[in-house]
C-alpha positions in Angstrom: 0.0 0.0 0.0 2.9 2.3 0.7 4.2 1.8 -2.8 0.8 2.7 -4.2 0.9 5.8 -2.1 4.2 6.8 -3.6 3.0 6.0 -7.1 0.0 8.3 -6.7 2.1 11.1 -5.4 4.6 10.6 -8.2 1.8 10.7 -10.8 0.7 14.1 -9.4 4.1 15.6 -9.6 4.8 13.9 -12.9 1.7 15.4 -14.5 3.0 18.8 -13.6 6.3 18.0 -15.2 4.4 17.0 -18.3 2.7 20.4 -18.5 6.0 22.2 -18.4 7.7 19.8 -20.8 4.8 20.2 -23.3 5.8 23.8 -23.7 9.4 23.0 -24.5 8.4 20.4 -27.1 5.9 22.9 -28.7 8.6 25.5 -29.1 11.1 23.0 -30.4 8.7 21.6 -33.0 7.9 25.1 -34.2 11.3 26.7 -34.3 13.9 24.1 -33.6 15.0 26.0 -30.4 15.4 24.3 -27.0 14.0 26.9 -24.6 16.2 27.2 -21.5 13.8 29.9 -20.2 11.0 27.4 -19.5 12.0 27.1 -15.8 12.0 30.9 -15.6 8.5 31.1 -16.9 7.4 28.5 -14.4 9.0 30.5 -11.5 7.6 33.8 -12.7 4.1 32.4 -13.1 4.2 31.1 -9.5 5.4 34.5 -8.2 2.6 36.2 -10.2 0.1 33.9 -8.6 1.6 34.5 -5.2 1.5 38.3 -5.7 -2.1 38.3 -6.9 -3.4 36.1 -4.0 -1.6 38.2 -1.4 -3.1 41.3 -3.1 -6.6 39.9 -2.2 -7.6 38.0 -5.3 -9.3 34.6 -4.8 -7.0 31.7 -5.7 -8.8 30.7 -8.8 -8.9 34.2 -10.2 -5.3 34.8 -9.3 -4.3 31.6 -11.2 -6.2 32.7 -14.3 -4.8 36.2 -14.3 -1.3 34.8 -13.7 -1.7 32.6 -16.8 -2.9 35.6 -18.9 0.1 37.6 -17.7 2.5 34.7 -18.6 0.9 34.6 -22.0 1.8 38.3 -22.4 5.3 37.7 -21.1 5.8 34.8 -23.5 4.6 36.8 -26.5 6.8 39.8 -25.6 9.9 37.8 -25.1 9.5 36.1 -28.5 8.5 39.3 -30.3 11.1 41.7 -28.8 14.0 39.4 -28.1 13.8 36.3 -30.2 12.1 37.4 -33.4 14.9 39.8 -34.3 17.2 36.8 -34.1 15.3 35.0 -36.8 18.4 34.5 -39.0 20.8 33.9 -36.1 22.2 30.4 -35.5 20.1 28.2 -33.3 22.8 28.1 -30.7 22.7 31.9 -30.4 18.9 31.8 -29.9 19.3 29.1 -27.2 21.8 31.2 -25.4 19.3 34.1 -25.6 16.7 31.9 -23.8 19.3 31.2 -21.1 19.8 35.0 -20.8 16.0 35.4 -20.4 16.1 32.8 -17.6 18.8 34.8 -15.8 16.8 38.0 -16.2 13.7 36.4 -14.7 15.7 35.1 -11.7 17.2 38.6 -11.2 13.8 40.3 -11.3 12.3 37.8 -8.8 15.3 38.1 -6.5 15.0 41.9 -6.6 11.3 41.9 -5.8 10.7 38.9 -3.5 14.2 38.1 -2.2 16.1 34.8 -2.0 14.2 33.1 0.8 11.5 30.4 0.4 8.0 31.8 0.6 4.9 30.1 1.9 2.7 29.7 -1.1 -1.0 30.6 -0.7 -3.4 27.7 -0.7 -4.8 27.0 -4.1 -6.9 24.1 -2.9 -8.6 23.2 0.4 -6.8 21.4 3.2 -7.6 17.8 3.9 -7.3 14.4 2.2 -9.4 11.7 0.7 -9.1 7.9 1.0 -9.5 5.6 -2.0 -8.8 1.9 -1.5 -6.7 2.6 1.6 -4.6 5.2 -0.2 -4.7 8.7 1.3 -4.3 11.6 -1.1 -4.3 15.3 -0.1 -6.6 17.6 -2.0 -3.4 19.4 -3.2 -2.1 16.4 -5.0 -5.5 15.2 -6.3 -6.3 18.7 -7.7 -2.8 19.1 -9.2 -3.1 15.7 -10.9 -6.7 16.3 -12.2 -6.0 19.8 -13.4 -2.8 18.8 -15.1 -4.4 15.7 -16.7 -7.4 17.7 -18.0 -5.1 20.5 -19.3 -2.8 18.0 -21.0 -5.7 16.2 -22.7 -7.3 19.5 -23.7 -4.0 20.8 -25.1 -3.3 17.6 -27.1 -6.9 17.7 -28.5 -6.6 21.3 -29.4 -3.3 20.7 -31.1 -4.7 17.8 -33.1 -8.2 18.8 -34.0 -8.5 22.6 -34.3 -7.6 24.8 -37.2 -5.1 26.7 -35.2 -3.6 23.4 -34.0 -3.4 22.3 -37.7 -1.5 25.5 -38.6 0.9 24.8 -35.7 1.5 21.3 -36.9 2.0 22.6 -40.5 4.6 25.1 -39.2 6.3 22.4 -37.2 6.4 19.9 -40.1 7.5 22.1 -43.0 8.0 25.9 -42.6 8.3 26.5 -46.4 5.1 24.5 -47.1 3.3 26.4 -44.4 4.4 29.7 -46.0 3.3 28.5 -49.4 -0.3 27.8 -48.3 -0.6 31.2 -46.6 0.2 30.5 -43.0 1.9 33.4 -41.1 4.8 31.4 -39.6 6.1 34.2 -37.4 2.6 34.5 -35.8 2.5 30.8 -35.2 5.9 30.8 -33.5 4.7 33.7 -31.3 1.5 31.7 -30.4 3.7 28.7 -29.5 5.8 30.8 -27.2 2.7 32.3 -25.6 1.2 28.9 -25.0 4.5 27.5 -23.7 4.8 30.4 -21.2 1.2 29.8 -20.0 1.8 26.1 -19.6 4.9 26.8 -17.6 3.2 29.4 -15.5 0.5 26.9 -14.5 3.0 24.1 -13.8 5.1 26.5 -11.7 2.0 27.5 -9.6 1.0 23.9 -9.1 4.5 22.9 -8.0 4.7 25.9 -5.7 1.4 24.8 -4.1 3.0 21.4 -3.4 6.5 22.3 -2.4 6.7 26.0 -1.6 7.9 28.9 -3.6 11.5 30.1 -4.1 14.0 31.0 -6.8 15.0 27.4 -7.0 11.7 26.7 -8.8 13.4 27.9 -12.0 15.5 24.7 -11.9 12.4 22.8 -12.9 13.3 23.5 -16.5 16.4 21.3 -16.0 14.1 18.5 -14.9 11.9 19.0 -17.9 14.8 18.4 -20.4 15.2 14.7 -19.4 11.4 14.4 -19.8 11.4 15.6 -23.4 14.4 13.5 -24.3 12.7 10.4 -22.8 9.5 11.1 -24.6 11.0 12.2 -27.8 12.0 15.8 -28.6 9.1 16.3 -31.1 6.4 14.2 -29.4 3.8 15.9 -27.3 2.2 12.7 -26.1 5.7 11.4 -25.3 6.3 14.4 -23.0 3.1 13.5 -21.1 4.0 9.9 -20.6 7.7 10.6 -19.8 6.6 13.2 -17.2 4.5 10.7 -15.4 7.3 8.1 -15.6 9.8 10.5 -14.1 7.5 11.6 -11.4 6.9 8.0 -10.3 10.6 7.2 -10.4 11.5 10.2 -8.2 8.7 9.4 -5.7 9.8 5.7 -5.4 13.4 6.7 -5.1 12.7 9.2 -2.4 10.3 6.9 -0.5 12.0 3.5 -0.9 15.5 3.5 -2.5 17.0 6.4 -0.5 16.0 5.1 3.0 17.3 1.6 2.0 20.6 2.9 0.9 21.0 5.1 4.0 20.3 2.1 6.3 23.0 0.1 4.6 25.4 3.0 4.8 24.7 3.5 8.5 25.4 -0.2 9.2 28.7 -0.4 7.3 30.1 3.1 7.0 30.1 6.4 8.8 27.9 8.0 6.1 24.4 8.7 7.3 22.8 10.4 4.4 23.0 10.3 0.6 21.2 13.6 0.2 18.3 14.2 -2.2 19.0 11.1 -4.4 15.7 11.7 -6.3 17.2 14.8 -7.9 19.8 12.6 -9.6 17.2 10.4 -11.2 16.3 12.7 -14.1 19.9 13.0 -15.3 20.7 9.4 -14.8 17.6 8.6 -16.9 18.8 11.1 -19.5 22.1 9.4 -19.8 20.5 5.9 -20.1 18.0 7.1 -22.8 20.7 8.8 -24.8 22.7 5.6 -24.8 19.9 3.1 -25.4 17.3 5.0 -27.5 18.4 8.6 -28.3 15.2 9.4 -30.2 13.1 8.7 -27.1 10.2 6.4 -26.4 7.8 8.0 -29.0 10.5 9.6 -31.2 11.6 8.1 -34.6 15.0 7.9 -36.2 15.5 10.5 -38.9 17.3 9.7 -42.1 18.9 12.2 -44.4 20.0 11.8 -48.0 23.7 12.5 -48.5 
C-alpha cells in the first residue's frame, strides 16, 4: 500500500512535469529551439500567482490572471528578443533563452528576495481515501487539473484549425508559408502557449513544495522528460513526465531510505542527500545511450 501511495504522489508531480515539458516540445517543434527559459516562466508564473493572491484575489482568479500575464510575457519575449534573431544560429537563440532565464531570476530576486515563501493555498486542506490510499486535495487537484489540461491541449493541437497551422509550421515551414500560414505569428503563439503552460505548472509545483527562486530549476528536470518522450512528441512528453514523477517518488520513499540504512550499518555515512534529484539526469544518460530518439520519437534519415 505504501508503494501505491508513492506512485499516486509521483503521478501528481509527474503530471505537472508533463505540462512544463509540453511547452518545451511545442517551441522545439515550431522553431527548432530548445527553450532554456521554461523554468524561468514556471517560476515567474508562480510568483505572479503569489503576488495576486496576497493582493486579495481569490486563488482561482489569481491563477487565471497569472496565466494571462504569462501569455503576455511569452509573446513579448518572443517578439522583442527572439524574433529579431530569426536568422541567427540556433545556438545563439538558445543562449538568448538562457539569458532570459537569468533576467527572470534577477527580477524575482530583486522583488521577492532569496528566501523560500509560503505559497498561498490554491486548494482546500484535507485528504481523501481511495482503496486505503490517502491523497491530499493538493495532490489530487494538481493531478486532475494537469491531466485535464494536457488532454485539452493535445486535442486542441490535433483537431482545431489553429492546431493544424501549428503542426504545419512544425512539419515544414516552407510549405506552411506556401499555403498562406503566417509562420512568425504561429511561432509567437507557440511561445505564448508555452509560457502559459509553464506558469500553470510552476504555480502547481509551488502549491505542493513551496515557492523560491529554485523553482526555476524545474526547467532542467523537464529536459530529461522531453528526451525520454521524444523531442518532437507531445504525447511522449506527457508519458515521460508521469514516468519521471513516479521514479522520483519511489526513489525518495524506498530507495533512498534503504541505501541510507546500509550505509549507516557499514560506514560512517548517514545520508545520501536528495537522491531523487539525480534520477532525471541518470535517466537522461540511459536514454541517450539506449534510445536517443526517445520512447515516442523516430529515427531521422537524411539523403547525403
